[in-house]
C-alpha positions as MATLAB code, in Angstrom:
seq = 'MSRIKKYTAEGLGTFALVLFGCGAASIAGVSTVGPAGLGLLGISLAFGLAVVAMAYTIGPISGCHINPAISVAMCVAGKLSVKDLAGYVIAQCLGAIVGAGILYLIATGGAGFEMGPWALGSNGWGEGYLGAYTMKSAFIAELVFTFLFLMVIFGTTAKNASPQMAGLAIGVSLALIHFVVIPITGTSVNPARSLGPAIFAGGIALQQLWLFIVAPLAGGILAALVRKIFIDD';
ca = [
       0.000    0.000    0.000;
       1.451    3.393   -0.979;
       2.248    5.927    1.696;
      -0.118    8.469    0.123;
      -3.014    6.019    0.442;
      -2.110    5.336    4.068;
      -1.867    9.011    4.977;
      -5.082    9.832    3.140;
      -6.851    7.041    5.000;
      -5.587    8.342    8.336;
      -6.767   11.856    7.501;
     -10.190   10.591    6.453;
     -10.551    8.402    9.528;
      -9.638   11.188   11.945;
     -11.968   13.557   10.081;
     -14.816   11.079   10.600;
     -13.957   10.531   14.277;
     -14.097   14.256   15.035;
     -17.224   14.825   12.997;
     -19.118   11.897   14.545;
     -17.782   12.099   18.091;
     -17.462   15.830   18.637;
     -20.615   16.350   16.586;
     -22.511   14.081   18.967;
     -21.098   15.985   21.942;
     -21.648   19.513   20.684;
     -24.837   19.194   18.629;
     -26.828   16.172   19.773;
     -25.328   15.674   23.207;
     -26.836   18.721   24.880;
     -29.726   19.428   22.539;
     -32.761   21.011   24.185;
     -34.667   21.360   20.927;
     -36.420   18.458   19.236;
     -35.256   14.969   20.263;
     -33.727   14.553   23.698;
     -29.995   14.973   23.957;
     -27.760   11.921   23.719;
     -26.187   12.350   27.146;
     -23.018   10.646   28.370;
     -24.023    7.203   27.095;
     -24.846    8.405   23.598;
     -21.710   10.509   23.238;
     -19.540    7.637   24.466;
     -21.115    5.277   21.952;
     -20.697    7.829   19.164;
     -16.918    7.916   19.662;
     -16.685    4.155   20.088;
     -18.843    3.320   17.079;
     -16.957    5.843   14.939;
     -13.752    3.935   15.671;
     -15.432    0.601   14.897;
     -16.731    1.921   11.565;
     -13.377    3.398   10.580;
     -11.450    0.309   11.717;
     -13.301   -1.825    9.187;
     -13.186    0.922    6.536;
      -9.550    2.018    6.574;
      -7.966   -0.607    8.822;
      -6.781   -2.704    5.862;
      -5.154    0.396    4.365;
      -3.400    2.140    7.256;
      -4.187    0.166   10.397;
      -6.684    2.865   11.438;
      -4.617    4.654   14.059;
      -6.518    7.979   13.661;
      -4.711    9.089   16.825;
      -1.144   10.410   17.226;
      -0.826    8.647   20.598;
      -1.386    5.313   18.846;
       1.043    6.137   16.029;
       3.769    7.251   18.446;
       3.261    4.126   20.563;
       3.473    1.932   17.449;
       6.688    3.681   16.446;
       8.198    3.121   19.906;
       7.139   -0.532   19.655;
       8.897   -0.849   16.292;
       5.670   -1.361   14.354;
       5.778    1.960   12.458;
       8.727    3.734   10.854;
       9.725    7.246   11.869;
       8.993    8.429    8.322;
       5.492    6.987    8.424;
       5.001    8.366   11.926;
       5.462   11.901   10.632;
       3.071   11.301    7.739;
       0.461    9.678    9.976;
       0.505   12.437   12.598;
       0.340   15.244   10.044;
      -2.565   13.551    8.242;
      -4.392   12.903   11.522;
      -4.051   16.505   12.654;
      -5.179   17.865    9.289;
      -8.149   15.489    9.256;
      -9.146   16.583   12.756;
      -8.918   20.275   11.842;
     -11.014   19.804    8.716;
     -13.544   17.752   10.690;
     -13.820   20.466   13.334;
     -14.140   23.084   10.581;
     -17.062   21.254    8.978;
     -18.631   20.843   12.418;
     -18.229   24.583   13.024;
     -19.946   25.428    9.733;
     -22.846   23.120   10.599;
     -23.162   24.246   14.226;
     -23.206   27.940   13.392;
     -26.368   27.379   11.372;
     -28.316   26.413   14.492;
     -30.689   28.887   16.127;
     -29.071   30.589   19.098;
     -25.657   29.023   18.544;
     -22.866   30.538   20.647;
     -19.177   29.668   20.688;
     -18.659   28.946   24.360;
     -15.212   28.671   25.988;
     -15.021   24.941   25.196;
     -17.074   24.853   22.007;
     -17.392   22.035   19.455;
     -16.658   19.298   21.978;
     -13.318   20.748   23.082;
     -11.511   19.059   25.931;
     -10.732   20.913   29.138;
     -10.735   20.924   32.912;
     -11.281   23.263   35.865;
     -14.006   25.635   36.930;
     -16.767   25.914   34.356;
     -15.924   22.661   32.590;
     -18.299   19.748   33.260;
     -17.253   18.225   36.622;
     -14.744   21.028   37.353;
     -11.919   18.547   38.004;
      -8.393   19.782   38.715;
      -5.517   19.746   36.251;
      -3.938   16.907   38.241;
      -7.054   14.760   37.886;
      -7.261   15.594   34.191;
      -3.629   14.674   33.550;
      -3.807   11.394   35.473;
      -7.053   10.384   33.751;
      -5.742   11.100   30.259;
      -2.436    9.333   30.872;
      -3.859    6.224   32.558;
      -6.790    5.706   30.222;
      -4.631    6.222   27.134;
      -2.273    3.604   28.561;
      -5.167    1.172   28.981;
      -6.476    1.989   25.508;
      -3.109    1.189   23.949;
      -2.834   -2.032   25.924;
      -6.149   -3.104   24.392;
      -4.854   -2.160   20.939;
      -1.575   -4.037   21.378;
      -3.413   -7.060   22.746;
      -6.103   -7.245   20.067;
      -3.607   -6.800   17.242;
      -1.027   -9.277   18.579;
      -0.058  -12.232   16.394;
      -2.144  -14.721   18.396;
      -5.252  -12.488   18.526;
      -8.323  -12.590   16.283;
      -7.894   -9.783   13.723;
     -11.580   -9.822   12.784;
     -12.549   -8.751   16.300;
      -9.877   -6.099   16.846;
     -11.898   -3.166   15.513;
     -14.903   -4.027   17.663;
     -12.847   -4.519   20.823;
     -10.976   -1.258   20.309;
     -14.185    0.681   19.674;
     -15.876   -0.816   22.752;
     -12.856    0.052   24.904;
     -12.964    3.654   23.683;
     -16.657    3.869   24.581;
     -15.892    2.487   28.059;
     -13.161    5.080   28.512;
     -15.641    7.833   27.629;
     -18.093    6.550   30.255;
     -15.555    7.412   32.952;
     -13.531   10.301   31.554;
     -16.181   12.558   29.953;
     -17.015   14.317   33.252;
     -13.305   14.903   33.905;
     -11.951   16.180   30.581;
     -14.579   15.426   27.949;
     -12.239   12.527   27.035;
      -9.372   13.025   24.662;
      -6.885   10.105   24.743;
      -6.144   11.487   21.263;
      -4.147   14.687   20.629;
      -5.604   15.176   17.119;
      -9.182   14.874   18.386;
      -8.391   17.654   20.891;
      -6.503   19.840   18.417;
      -9.281   20.283   15.855;
     -12.022   21.683   18.115;
      -9.563   23.734   20.205;
      -8.335   25.632   17.154;
     -11.861   26.845   16.404;
     -12.898   27.356   20.028;
      -9.718   29.304   20.846;
      -9.316   30.917   24.263;
      -9.064   28.576   27.222;
      -9.611   25.451   25.102;
      -6.477   26.296   23.131;
      -4.567   27.232   26.297;
      -5.338   23.857   27.859;
      -4.531   21.885   24.702;
      -1.008   21.042   25.905;
      -2.338   18.553   28.464;
      -4.246   16.645   25.777;
      -1.043   16.310   23.783;
       1.400   15.463   26.574;
      -0.695   13.084   28.698;
      -1.984   10.833   25.876;
       1.462   10.632   24.281;
       2.993    9.699   27.647;
       0.334    7.053   28.207;
       0.867    5.591   24.756;
       4.648    5.462   25.123;
       4.310    3.807   28.541;
       2.072    1.111   27.028;
       4.592    0.506   24.242;
       7.361    0.048   26.795;
       5.561   -2.361   29.134;
       3.465   -4.357   26.661;
       6.030   -7.166   26.429;
       5.287   -8.109   30.056;
       1.744   -9.098   29.107;
       1.560   -9.441   25.350;
       3.408  -11.681   22.919;
       3.529   -9.593   19.747;
];
């Protein structure tokens, strides 16, 4: 498979993840007009199902990382070259930005739409953000749950695993992570997913973006380093 096809697939997959997941959070998740809002369960499932759908769509092309934390962890584990790592991360970030841009264009057409401090499903923490958790809680949650997410990915894609079930298991694990982490940070575990909405929201969402880059990357690298203890890959 050519590198261009792989990078294009990663951009498309991350675009879809942001549009489905952040769209569910910012448009359907808190809707007070028409059908009832999705709530925590619906938003969690939206992110998880988006990963399942993309895993079976672009997985055969690029592996469906759609997340820089996954790509960096795969590089540390020796499963992705440094050259491909750069291409993957750039494509993922561009896909996320385009996805957030499309979401912005759609959202601004709604009656009474306002760009709040954490608009378009942006991640954050502190006073005024969901459960008002501290930065420490936010950092620990993002690091630990990204670590667990990558352990699931390494385990379900190991040589003795069932490849047909990997996409489903990974998507379900992401939904489970959202069940717990949404009240804390809105759930990132994915620097690209956080980047796109933050660019359009600006302000405090952009100021807090660093945590959603550093913590997931640290969690992914940690998983890559300790996976050999549990997983024969």
